[in-house]
N, C-alpha and C positions, 0 to 999 in steps of 0.2 A: 504493500500500500504506500509506495513512494513514487514521486514523479518519474515517469518513464520517458527517456529521451526519444526524440523523433528519429525515425528510420530515414536513411538517405533515399532520395528519389532514384528511380531506375537509371542506370548508365546507358543501357541499350533501349531503343524504342520497342514497345510491345509489338507483337504480331497483330496485324489488322485482319479480322475475320470479315469475309465478304458475303456470306449468305446464311440463311437459317439452317440449312443442312450442315454447313461447316461448323456452326456454333454447337449443334448437337453432337457432332463427331468429336469435337475437342472436349466437350463436357464429359463424354463417356471415357475418354482416355485419362482425363484428370481424376475423375471419380475413382477409378481403379487404383491410382497411386495414393489418393487421399485416404482410402480405406485401410491402407497397410498398418498404420499406427494410430488410427483415430481413437481407439479405446484407451490406449496408453496416454495420449495427449489429454483426453478428457479426465481420466482418473487422476493424473498427476498435475493437471493444470498447465501443461507445457504450451506456451504460445506458439501458434502455427506460422511462424514468420517465414520460413523457407517455402512452405506450402502456399501461403498467401502471395508471396512474390511470384511463384510459378503460375498461380491463378490469374493475377492481373497481367502478367507478361504474356499469357496465352491469348489475350485479346478478348476474353469473355466479358471483361468489365466495360468494353466499348461497343458491345453489339447493339445497343439502343441508340447510339449516336446516329442522327439522320444521314441518309445517303448524300444529301446535298452538302454535308460537312465531312464526307469521307468515310462514314461508318456504314454498317450493314443495314441499319434501320429495321431490325428483325421484328416480327410480330410479338405481341404479348403472349400469345400461345407458345411461341418458341422460348421466350424468357421463362415462363412457368415450367416448361419441360427441362430446360437447362438447369434451373434451380432444383427441380425434383431429382434429376440424375445426380447432381453434385451432393445433395443432402443424403443420398444413399451411401456416399463415400464418407462424408463428414458433415453433419448437420450444422456445426458451428461455422465452418467455412462458408456454407451456403447462406447462413443467416447474416454474416458480416457484409455480404453484398447488398443487402436490402436498401439501406439508406443511400448508398452510392447510386443505385439505379433510380431511386426516387428523385434524387437531385439532378440526374441527367434529364429526366422528364421535366422537372421544374425549370431548368435552364431553357429547354426547348419551348416551354410555354411563356415564360416571363422575362427572360434576359433580352438585352439588346442584341442586334446582329453582331456587333463588335465583341460583346461578351461571349456570345455563342461561339464565334470563331476562335477566340482564345481558349476558353474552357474546354470545348470539344477537342481541340488539338491536344491539350494536356491529357485528356482522358484516353485518346487514341495512342498516346505515347506510353501509357501505363501508369499514369498518376491516379492514385486512389483518393476518393472523398470519404471522410468520416462523417460524423454528425455531432452537433451540439444543439439539440432541440429541447428535450424534456427537462422540466424543473419540478422539484418536489416541495418547494416552499411557497408556490403560488396557490391561488384559490381553486383553480381547476386546470385541466390540461390545455385549455385554450387561452389561459392568462399567462403572460410572460413578464418576468421581472428584470430580465437582462436588458440593459439599456444601450442605445447607440446614439452618439452625438457626432456632428460633423465639425471638423476643424480643418478649414482650407480644403485640400483635396484628399483628406483622410477621414475615415470613420473611426471613432474611438469607442470600443465596446467594453462593457463591464458586466459581470454576472457570474452565476454558477449553474452548472448543468449536471444531470445524472442520466444513467441509462444511455450512455453515448456509444452505442455499438459501432465499431469500426474506427473510432477516432484514435485509439491508442496506436494503431499500426497504419494510420493514414498518412498521406503526404499533404493534404489540404483538409481543413476542418471548417465547413460552413456552419456559422453560428446564427441561430434565430434570435433576433433582438428587435426591440421596439424603440421608436424615436419619441420625442417629447409630445407628439400628437397622437401617440398610440399606434402609429402605422408600423406594420411588420416588415422586416428586411432580412435578407440572408447575406451575411458577410463571409466571404470565402477567405479565411485566414490561413496562412501557411502554418503547418503543424509545428514548426520550430519558431514561430513568432514570439518575441519577448512578451511575457505576461500570460502566455497560454500554457497552462499546466494540466497535463492529463495523468490521472492516477488509476492504476489497475486495482481498484478496490471492489470489484464485482464478485458476488458470491451467489451461487445457484446450485440447484440439483440438475445435473446434466448440462450439456452445452456450456461447459465451464470456460471454454477458450474463446468465447466471443469477445471477452475483455470489455464488457459493457459498463465500464466504470464511470468516474466522474471527472469534471473539468472545472478549473478555476480560470476565470477570464478577468484579468486585471490590466486595464488600460491597453488592451490589444489594439494595435493600429492596422487598419486594412485600407488599401487604396480604394477610392470611390468607384473606380472602374471594375472592382471586384465585389461590389455590393449590388445585389439584385433585389 
C-alpha cells in the first residue's frame, strides 16, 4: 500500500490490428498464454505487468479506434467476444481493459478533431489509459468532489479517487473533475505527472490483480488540449 511508480511507455509501437477477424485470432493466442499462471498471479497477488505489456502491444487495446484515424473500428460484438476469450485466460487482465475502451469511445464522441488525432495515435502506439472516476466521499456516484480550475493554458486538478482499475499500470490517467460551474471534464494526465499518486491498496476475493486501488490528485497540471 505504497505509491507505485509509473511504468515506462512502450519503446516499440504496438501492432495495429486491421479487422474483426484478426482481433479474435490475436485474442485466442493471448488467452492461451495468459492462462498459464493466472491462478498463481491471483492467489499471490502478482501484478501482471509482462502480460499487460504483451496485451497492449498486441494491438487489442486499439481495435475500437475508428478506421478514419487508422484503427480497425471493430464492432461491439467483436469487442465483447475478444473480452470473453481473454477472460477465459485471465479475468483480471480482461477487466483492466474496460475503462480504456470506454475512454476511447468517449474521445470519439466528445473530443475535438485535434484531440482525437493525438489521443488515437497514442492508443495505436500502445499507450494505455487508466481511470480516475469513482469517489467514495461524495453523496452519490454521480456527484464528484474532484475539482478542476484553469490557469492560463493549464488545468489544475485536485481530489481523491478509488476503484481506479487500470490506473496503476497505465501510461495516461484520465481524471473526472468538475469546474466551478459544476461542469464535468476529463483531464488526460500523464501517469508520472507531479502530484499524481497511485496506490495499490485494492483488496478483493478473486481478480486480485486488477490493482483497482486509489489515487491522490494534488495540484496535477494537465495541458488544456488534453482536457475533454
